[in-house]
N, C-alpha and C positions, 0 to 999 in steps of 0.2 A: 434500691440494691446497689450501693457504689465504694468498688475497694479504692482506697486511696494509692494511688496507681501514678509514678511520676514519668512523665513522655519526654524523651529526647530522638529530635530528630534524627535521622541516622539516611547514608546516600544507598544503603540496598537493603531492603526487606527483614531478608531471613535475619543477617547479622544484626540490626537494629531490633529486632524479637528477642534474640538470642541476649543482647547485652540488654535490655530496660528488663528481660524477665530476671536476670543472676542479678543485677542490681536492687529488684524489690526483694531479693532476698538477703541484701547486705555486702554483695559482690560488685567492688567496682570493676568490670572488664570491659574495655572499649569494645566497637565497633570493628576497627583492624586487628587488634586484639582475639575476636572472636573470628574473625576471618581467615586468619593466619595459622591459628593453631587446630582450628577444622579445615584446613587444604581445600581453601575454597577456590581459588584459582587456577582455572584450567582452560584449553580450547579445546572445543570438540567442533566436527562435519561429521552430521549425519544426513547423505544426501537419500537414503532410503525411506526417512522419515521425515514428513510433508506436514508444515503448521500455514496455514493461508496461503496454500499452494505454492509454497516454496521451502529448499531446505532446509533443516533445521539446522542455526551456528550455537552455539552455546560457549560461554564465555566463563561459565561456573560449573559445579559440581551439582548433581541433582538435588531437588528441592528435599532438604533432611538431613543432607550427607555432611552440612558444614554442624549444625547442631549435634547428628551424633558423635563426630570424630569429638566436637571439641569439647562432649559432657565426657566420651571415654577416657581422654586425656586428662582433664582435670578434676575427675572424680566424681563426677557429677552422674544422677540416676533421672532419666526423661521416663514419662508414659506417653507413649501413643493409642491414640483410638481412630479407628474409622471405621463407619455404618451404613448399611443399608436404607437405614428405615429415617428419616428427617425427622420423627418425631423423637426416636431414640435419641437421637443426634443432639437435639434443643433439650430433650431432659439430662443428658449428661453435662451441657454446658450450663445450665441453670443451678445444675448440682456444685458445680466447681465452684460459681461465682454466690453462691449462698455459703462456702465454706472460707467466704474469702480469698480465691486461687485464682487468680488472671491467668488464661491459656493463650497458648498461640494457635491460630488458624490456618491452614493452608485453603485458600478462596481463587477463585475466577475472578479476571479484572471486567471483564465485560459487562456485568450487571452491576461494579460498584456506583452506586449512582452519585458517591464525592468526589470520582474522578472525573477530570475533565475529559470531553467527550473524543479529541483527539487520541486520550492515551487507553482507550477502550477497547480491546478486542481480545481473541479468543488466546486468552493466556491464562492457565490454570497453578501457577507456580507464586502466585503472588502471598507473602503471609502479612499476619496481622495480631493485637493483643486486643482479647476481651476482655474487659475490667469491670462490668457492670451492665446493668438492666433496669430502664424506667418504663414501665406501664406500655410495656412492648417495643420498646426501642433500646437496645442493645450499644453502651457507652465504648468507642473503638480507638485505639491508641494504635496507628500506623503508623511505621515508622519514619515511612519516605512523604510523611504531609508534615507541616509546621506547628501545626498545633489538633489535638484528640476534635474529635468526630462523633455522627452516631450513624446507626445504619437499622430500619425498623426490619421486624423478625422476617418477615416476608424476604425483604431484600435479602438480608444475609443468608437464608436457605438456600437462595438463587444460588449465591456464590459459592457456599458451602458443597453444593451439588451439580456445580458446575458441569458438560459433558464436552467429551472432545480428548484429545490427548493430555499426559497427567492430571485425568478426573481426579478432584479433592478426595472426595466420597467421604465430605464431611470431617475431613481429619482436624483432628484438633491434639496437640501435646503439651505437657508442663514441665516442670522438675518437679522430682518429689524426694529425693535426698540431698544431701551436699558435704564434703569433707569439712573438718574444721580450716582447713587453709589450703586456698589452689596452688596445686606446686606448677607455677608457669615456666620454668625452666626446662624440664623435662617434656613438658607441652609444646614448648617454642618449638624444640629439636626434633619432634616427633611430625609437628606440622611442616616445616620447611621439609624434612626428606620426603613427604609424602609427597608433597609439590613439585618437588625436582622429578622425582619418580614419572607421574604424571606425566608433565611437559617435556622429559626425555622420553616417553615412551616409544620403543621400535615402530610401532603398527600407526597407519597414516589416520585413522580417525582420531584421535586424541594428541594433545601435545604440539609440538614443532612443526611435527611431520604434517598435522592435518590443516594448519596453518600454511605448509608449501602448497600442500595440494589445492587448498583451496583458491590461490594466487594462481596456479597451473587451470584450473578450470575456468576462472575471470576470463583469462585469453581465448579460451574458446566458446564462452557464452552466444557470442552476436553471431557469430556464424551458425553454431550446432543447433540455438535454441530459436534466433531471430532478436532483434530488438527489444520487443514490447517483452516476451520474457526475460530476456535478459538484465532489463534494467529490473524488471518485478526481483527476481535474485538475489541482485546489486541492492534494491533496496533493503530486502530482509536482513541481511549481513548489518548493513546499519543500524537498522531498526534494533534489530539483537544488542547491537554493540552500545547504542547510545542510547534506547528509551525502554529496553527492557529488560528491570532489573540494575542498574547501571551500568551493565556492559562491560566490553574489552578493555577501552582507555579509563573509565572509572574504576575497572578492579585493580588495576596497573595502580593507581592512584594511592587504593587503599590499603593492597599489598606492600606501597612503598613505607606507609604511614606505620604497616606491622613492623617492616624491618629496621625502621628507626626507634619503635618502641623495645623490640626485642636488642637493639644493640646495646641499651642502657640495662635491660634487665638480664642479658649475658656477659656485659661488658665486653664487648666485641664490635671494636670498630670496624673490621671489615664490611660488617652488616651497613653500619651507618653509610659508607661508601657506595653499596650497593642498592641502599633506599634512593640517592640520588640518581643510579644510573636504573632506575626502576622508572624510577618519573621522566626521563627522557623516554624511556620504550614506550609509558603512557601517551605521551606527546604525540610520537609517530603515528598510535591507532590512533588519534584523534585527526589529525593532518590525512590520514588515510581512509577518514569517516567523510571528512569535509570534501575532498575529490572527488569518491564513489557517490555522493549525493549530490554533486553538480552534474554529473553523467545521469545520472537515473531522472533527476527534475526536469534538465533541458533535455531528455530522451535522445540524447546521442548515442549516434551509431558508428561511431567511429571508430575503429579498432583500435588504433592509438589510443584513446583515452583507456578502455580498458586495458592495455597492455601497461601503461603505467601506474595505473594503481596498483595491478598486479606486480608490478615491481616493487612498487612501495612494500606490500605485503610480504615480497619474499625477503626483503629484508629484514623486517622487522621479524620473521622465524627466525632468520641466520642470529640476527644478535640477540634473539632471547633463547636458542639453541648453547650459545657461548653462555648468556647469561646464567640459567640456569646449573650450567656445569662448574661455573665460579661461586655459586650460591654455597652448593653441596659441598666444595671444599672449604667452604668457609665455617662451616659448623663442625 
């Protein structure tokens, strides 16, 4: 049982799943367009929530929100299902495949056998498409992989029912109805407005204020937590930024590509200029990650080193604060 499904590699899993599922239904929507319309760009600092014994730093909205927002704004209806019983989850998956309906799954990466070992840890917000089954082996289109792959039914159950934060609980989703034509213009404007609102929120948990709050905390970590824990926390920021679902710098590049596409669709030259600026901001995030990684890999205990990366992060927060105000005015 194999569905004729076109696999295309993407930078980020959820965007890629949505783009590939839409393409399967005859709608050519790029990964950046999905991300932008779905208002996926965010920064959030959640010190009260721990993953791998360190606070959560996220550069995107919660899993599933990108697809929900994208679908609502372009007029696509999606069905989502979660399960308590793995047997029922498998039965529902097999039913969809038998109807030639590829489905998206939210899974944990720790038990994904085709992931390199260094990328396997307890992260439960990864997304993939299942497009067939052969002799107890499922056919997988994982957007972050170059080619399609497979997974055994036993391993698929493990990743669908992984434990811990954001446990997927067998989460399965797929589009069920479509408009005759996608109204991208209105959807783009709504997506941009939401992102600007999120990134300029007046609370320190999200947006540019959260970036600034993290910078302030970095300065305190060596004395407050000790070198070992401070390095671990700093490593968490970089890991969340550069390894988990594309992260900070990568998401900025995707958003820059979205603005470039949006500039053509809306015939708005200002968005083209802002696309270039967002690329520069992405470069600043990458520079920050490089300097931060040098600190925690070398186990540096020097306060100045932490102050320097905190300075970089503060500069990013200030630049993004100005950027999102300009972006809001541009539309």
